[in-house]
C-alpha positions in Angstrom: -23.6 0.3 52.3 -26.7 1.7 53.9 -30.1 1.1 52.6 -30.5 4.7 51.4 -27.2 4.5 49.5 -28.3 1.3 47.8 -31.6 2.9 46.9 -29.9 6.0 45.4 -27.6 3.7 43.4 -30.5 1.7 42.0 -32.3 4.9 41.0 -29.2 6.2 39.2 -28.9 2.9 37.3 -32.6 3.0 36.4 -32.2 6.6 35.1 -29.1 5.6 33.1 -30.8 2.6 31.5 -33.9 4.8 30.8 -31.7 7.5 29.0 -29.8 4.8 27.2 -33.0 3.3 25.9 -34.2 6.7 24.7 -30.9 7.3 22.9 -31.1 3.9 21.2 -34.7 4.4 20.1 -33.9 7.9 18.8 -30.9 6.5 16.8 -33.1 3.8 15.4 -35.7 6.3 14.3 -33.1 8.5 12.7 -31.5 5.5 11.0 -34.9 4.6 9.6 -35.5 8.1 8.4 -32.1 8.2 6.8 -32.7 4.8 5.2 -36.0 6.0 3.8 -34.4 9.2 2.6 -31.6 7.2 0.8 -34.3 5.0 -0.8 -36.2 8.1 -2.0 -33.0 9.5 -3.4 -32.2 6.3 -5.2 -35.7 6.3 -6.7 -35.3 9.9 -7.8 -32.0 9.2 -9.5 -33.1 5.9 -11.2 -32.0 6.1 -14.8 -32.8 3.5 -17.4 -31.3 3.2 -20.9 -33.4 1.8 -23.7 -31.4 0.5 -26.7 -32.8 0.8 -30.2 -32.2 -2.2 -32.4 -30.1 -2.0 -35.6 -33.0 -3.1 -37.8 -35.7 -0.7 -36.7 -38.4 -2.3 -38.9 -37.9 -5.9 -38.1 -40.1 -6.1 -35.1 -43.8 -5.3 -35.5 -46.6 -6.1 -33.0 -50.3 -5.5 -32.7 -50.9 -3.9 -29.3 -54.4 -4.2 -28.0 -56.2 -1.8 -25.7 -57.0 -4.6 -23.2 -53.2 -5.0 -22.6 -52.9 -1.3 -21.6 -56.1 -0.4 -19.8 -57.4 -1.0 -16.3 -60.4 1.1 -17.4 -61.4 3.1 -20.5 -64.0 5.7 -21.3 -64.7 7.8 -24.4 -65.2 11.5 -24.9 -66.7 12.5 -28.3 -65.8 16.2 -28.8 -68.9 18.2 -29.6 -69.2 19.5 -33.1 -70.7 23.0 -33.8 -70.0 25.7 -36.3 -67.9 27.4 -33.6 -65.5 24.5 -33.1 -64.7 22.5 -36.2 -61.3 20.9 -35.6 -58.7 20.0 -38.1 -58.0 16.3 -38.8 -54.9 16.3 -36.5 -53.9 18.6 -33.7 -50.7 18.5 -31.6 -51.0 21.2 -29.0 -53.2 19.6 -26.4 -53.6 19.9 -22.6 -55.9 18.1 -20.1 -56.2 20.1 -16.9 -58.7 19.8 -14.0 -61.1 17.7 -16.2 -61.0 20.2 -19.0 -59.6 19.7 -22.5 -57.7 22.5 -24.2 -57.1 21.9 -28.0 -54.9 24.2 -30.1 -56.2 23.7 -33.6 -53.4 23.8 -36.1 -55.6 25.0 -38.9 -57.6 27.9 -37.3 -54.9 28.7 -34.8 -57.5 28.9 -32.0 -57.6 27.2 -28.6 -60.9 25.3 -28.2 -62.0 24.4 -24.6 -64.1 21.4 -23.9 -65.5 19.9 -20.7 -64.7 16.4 -19.5 -67.9 15.3 -21.2 -66.8 16.8 -24.5 -69.1 19.8 -24.5 -67.7 22.9 -26.2 -67.2 25.7 -23.7 -65.3 28.5 -25.4 -62.4 29.4 -27.6 -59.4 31.4 -26.5 -57.6 33.8 -28.9 -57.1 33.4 -32.6 -54.5 34.1 -35.2 -53.7 37.7 -35.8 -51.6 40.7 -34.8 -53.9 42.3 -32.2 -53.1 42.2 -28.4 -55.6 39.3 -27.9 -54.3 37.4 -30.9 -51.2 35.3 -31.6 -49.1 35.0 -34.7 -47.9 31.4 -34.4 -48.3 28.9 -31.6 -45.1 27.1 -30.7 -46.6 25.6 -27.6 -49.6 25.8 -25.2 -49.0 25.4 -21.5 -51.4 25.7 -18.5 -50.7 26.2 -14.8 -53.3 26.5 -12.0 -54.5 29.9 -13.0 -53.3 30.9 -16.5 -52.9 29.7 -20.0 -49.7 30.6 -21.9 -49.1 30.5 -25.6 -45.5 30.7 -26.8 -45.7 33.0 -29.7 -43.4 34.9 -32.2 -41.6 37.2 -32.1 -40.1 36.9 -28.6 -43.3 36.9 -26.6 -45.6 34.8 -24.5 -49.4 35.4 -24.6 -51.0 35.2 -21.2 -54.7 34.4 -20.7 -56.8 33.4 -17.7 -58.6 30.1 -17.9 -61.9 31.8 -19.0 -60.1 33.0 -22.1 -59.6 36.7 -21.1 -56.3 38.1 -22.5 -54.2 39.5 -19.6 -50.9 40.6 -21.1 -48.0 39.9 -23.5 -44.8 38.9 -21.8 -42.1 40.4 -23.9 -38.8 38.6 -24.0 -35.3 39.5 -25.3 -34.9 36.1 -27.0 -37.1 33.7 -28.8 -37.9 30.5 -26.8 -38.8 27.3 -28.6 -40.3 25.4 -25.7 -42.2 26.5 -22.5 -42.8 24.6 -19.3 -45.0 25.6 -16.4 -43.1 25.0 -13.2 -44.2 25.2 -9.6 -45.2 28.4 -7.8 -46.2 30.3 -10.9 -42.7 30.1 -12.5 -42.2 29.4 -16.2 -39.1 27.8 -17.9 -38.5 29.0 -21.5 -35.9 27.1 -23.6 -33.6 29.3 -25.6 -31.8 27.5 -28.4 -29.6 28.3 -31.4 -27.0 31.1 -31.0 -29.1 33.8 -29.3 -26.6 34.3 -26.5 -23.4 36.5 -26.8 -21.3 33.6 -25.6 -21.7 30.3 -27.4 -21.2 28.4 -24.2 -24.3 30.0 -22.7 -26.5 28.8 -25.6 -29.2 26.1 -25.2 -30.4 27.1 -21.8 -33.5 27.2 -19.8 -34.5 30.8 -18.8 -36.7 30.7 -15.7 -39.3 33.5 -15.5 -41.9 34.6 -13.1 -45.4 35.2 -14.3 -44.7 38.8 -15.1 -41.9 37.7 -17.5 -39.0 38.9 -15.3 -36.0 36.6 -15.6 -35.1 34.8 -12.3 -32.2 32.6 -13.4 -30.7 30.9 -16.4 -29.9 27.1 -16.4 -27.1 26.1 -18.7 -27.6 22.6 -20.2 -24.3 22.1 -22.0 -22.8 20.2 -19.1 -25.3 17.3 -19.6 -24.3 16.6 -23.2 -21.5 14.5 -24.7 -18.2 16.4 -25.0 -18.2 17.0 -28.7 -19.3 19.8 -31.0 -23.1 20.2 -31.2 -25.4 22.6 -32.9 -29.1 23.4 -33.0 -30.3 21.9 -29.8 -34.1 22.4 -29.7 -36.4 20.8 -27.3 -38.8 18.2 -28.5 -42.3 17.9 -27.2 -43.0 17.7 -23.5 -44.1 14.3 -22.3 -45.6 13.2 -19.0 -44.4 10.4 -16.8 -44.3 9.8 -13.0 -42.9 13.3 -13.1 -45.2 15.8 -14.6 -42.8 18.4 -16.1 -40.5 16.7 -18.5 -38.8 17.2 -21.8 -36.3 15.9 -24.4 -33.7 17.6 -26.5 -33.4 16.8 -30.2 -29.8 15.7 -30.3 -29.7 14.4 -26.7 -30.6 10.8 -26.0 -31.8 11.6 -22.4 -35.2 12.5 -21.2 -35.3 15.0 -18.3 -37.7 16.0 -15.6 -37.9 19.0 -13.2 -38.2 17.6 -9.6 -40.9 19.3 -7.6 -39.5 22.5 -6.0 -36.2 22.3 -7.9 -35.1 24.1 -11.0 -32.2 22.0 -12.2 -33.5 19.2 -14.5 -32.6 15.6 -13.7 -32.1 12.7 -16.3 -35.1 10.3 -16.2 -34.3 7.8 -18.9 -32.4 7.4 -22.1 -33.5 6.3 -25.6 -30.2 5.3 -27.2 -30.6 5.2 -31.0 -27.4 3.2 -31.6 -26.3 3.4 -35.2 -29.4 5.5 -35.9 -28.2 8.4 -33.8 -28.5 11.8 -35.5 -25.2 13.5 -35.8 -25.6 17.2 -35.3 -22.7 18.0 -37.5 -24.6 16.8 -40.5 -27.1 18.9 -42.4 -30.6 17.5 -43.1 -29.6 17.0 -46.7 -26.6 14.9 -45.6 -28.4 12.6 -43.2 -30.0 10.3 -45.8 -26.6 9.7 -47.4 -25.4 7.7 -44.4 -28.5 5.5 -44.6 -29.3 6.0 -40.9 -30.9 8.6 -38.8 -33.6 8.7 -36.2 -35.8 11.7 -35.3 -37.8 11.1 -32.1 -40.7 13.5 -31.6 -43.6 12.7 -29.2 -43.1 10.6 -26.1 -45.8 8.9 -24.1 -44.9 7.3 -20.8 -47.1 4.7 -19.0 -46.3 2.4 -16.1 -45.6 -0.6 -18.4 -44.6 1.0 -21.8 -42.6 3.9 -23.0 -44.1 4.9 -26.4 -42.7 7.4 -28.9 -43.2 8.4 -32.4 -40.2 8.6 -34.6 -39.1 9.0 -38.2 -36.4 6.9 -39.8 -34.5 9.0 -42.2 -33.1 6.1 -44.1 -33.0 5.7 -47.9 -32.9 2.0 -47.6 -36.1 1.6 -45.6 -38.3 3.9 -47.8 -40.2 4.6 -44.6 -41.3 8.2 -44.6 -44.3 8.1 -42.3 -43.8 8.5 -38.6 -43.7 5.2 -36.7 -45.0 4.3 -33.2 -42.2 2.6 -31.3 -42.6 1.0 -27.8 -40.3 -0.3 -25.1 -41.7 -2.8 -22.7 -40.2 -1.5 -19.5 -40.0 -4.8 -17.7 -37.6 -6.3 -20.3 -36.5 -3.3 -22.3 -37.7 -5.1 -25.5 -38.5 -2.9 -28.5 -41.3 -3.2 -31.1 -43.2 -1.1 -33.6 -46.9 -0.8 -32.9 -49.3 -1.6 -35.7 -53.0 -2.3 -35.5 -55.0 -5.0 -37.3 -55.2 -2.8 -40.5 -51.4 -2.3 -40.6 -51.6 1.3 -39.3 -49.5 2.9 -36.5 -52.4 2.7 -34.1 -53.4 0.8 -31.0 -56.0 -1.9 -31.7 -59.2 -1.3 -29.8 -60.5 -4.8 -28.8 -63.0 -3.3 -26.3 -65.7 -2.4 -28.8 -64.4 1.0 -29.8 -62.3 2.6 -32.5 -58.6 2.1 -33.1 -56.6 5.2 -32.1 -53.4 7.1 -32.2 -51.7 8.5 -29.1 -52.2 12.1 -28.2 -51.0 12.6 -24.6 -49.9 10.9 -21.5 -50.9 12.7 -18.3 -49.4 12.3 -14.8 -49.6 9.9 -13.2 -51.0 7.0 -15.4 -53.6 8.4 -17.8 -53.1 7.9 -21.5 -55.2 9.8 -24.0 -55.8 8.5 -27.5 -57.4 10.2 -30.6 -59.8 8.5 -32.9 -61.4 9.9 -36.1 -65.2 9.8 -36.0 -65.4 8.1 -39.4 -63.4 5.1 -38.1 -65.8 4.4 -35.2 -67.6 1.0 -35.5 -71.3 1.3 -36.2 -72.5 0.1 -32.8 -70.1 2.4 -31.1 -71.1 5.4 -33.2 -74.8 4.7 -32.5 -74.2 4.3 -28.8 -72.2 7.6 -28.5 -74.2 9.5 -31.1 -71.1 10.1 -33.3 -71.6 11.1 -36.9 -69.1 10.5 -39.7 -68.1 14.2 -40.1 -68.0 15.0 -36.3 -65.0 16.1 -34.4 -62.7 13.4 -33.0 -63.3 11.1 -30.1 -60.9 11.1 -27.2 -60.0 7.6 -25.8 -59.3 8.0 -22.0 -57.2 5.1 -20.7 -56.4 4.4 -17.0 -53.3 2.4 -17.5 -52.3 -0.9 -15.8 -49.4 -0.8 -13.5 
């Protein structure tokens, strides 16, 4: 073989080896991407079941703030004649360092800065175009505030409190979620659909109130007769748009960019499961029944308030239950005074839970008259003032 032929052969071999190396490298990269993608899917589909014990009241524990918090700060809400809040409020949002409080007594939304300074109020109870009849829920997206009202309407305001329009609906939603890209999801329960199998669905709307699609949720439930599915209060977790149905053990979230909800976790009530076939009058007769309402998710604990509808327990007040995620262990939270509060061992007031905000911010609510003297003096809190918000950056 001539020298030139040998040289050509060696060049061909080099080119072949070079192309083979590129193919191997590309395959390895694709494999890594696929592996990462699979890992992401596994994380997205992770589903944990928490089991309630048979004896709900047997386990009680004092949970201290220092066990929860990496850091904590306090926001006393300003008290003026324009913003005197009721003792307890449920409709609450924290968005872009601003607090929105829907007062259950005056039916007005009060807006406070992240320092607690009163900024404005939005709407009030009434029948006018800028007023609402009854607030089922308060939600906020990046531009607007929505109040789910009756009958069959959503009140739309800008974040400065200016009324924009009423979104008229053909059915009465009982829950409202603000999805991505300006879309809203309204939960339609009861028998408002012509076909029973279409009931209990999420109706997805654009911000003008036009229906985009309807998501049936019957397929996610146990295959037995059910009735009166209404959505319990929205909670926040590692996924920011989440909800729970009354007779469904599972907690759901809407993945970013997707409309179909995905199961996140399950709180299995065991023998305390509410049977939807029973009326509220019949439930105490079976000596069991668990009604879960508010859910607060943190990296280490899953908290929830619940009511045990049991004649034997004589427990009528809502309890604060908790699961330690690492072990799945359950306990009822009581403070040092025997109340369903978290004990503040960091020189502040004990508090109830108000909201959990994505990704790991927990917000508590403390009455001004329960603040320790030194704390009240330091933060200039008077006994008859509005509440104090306890802002907790949670431990991982």
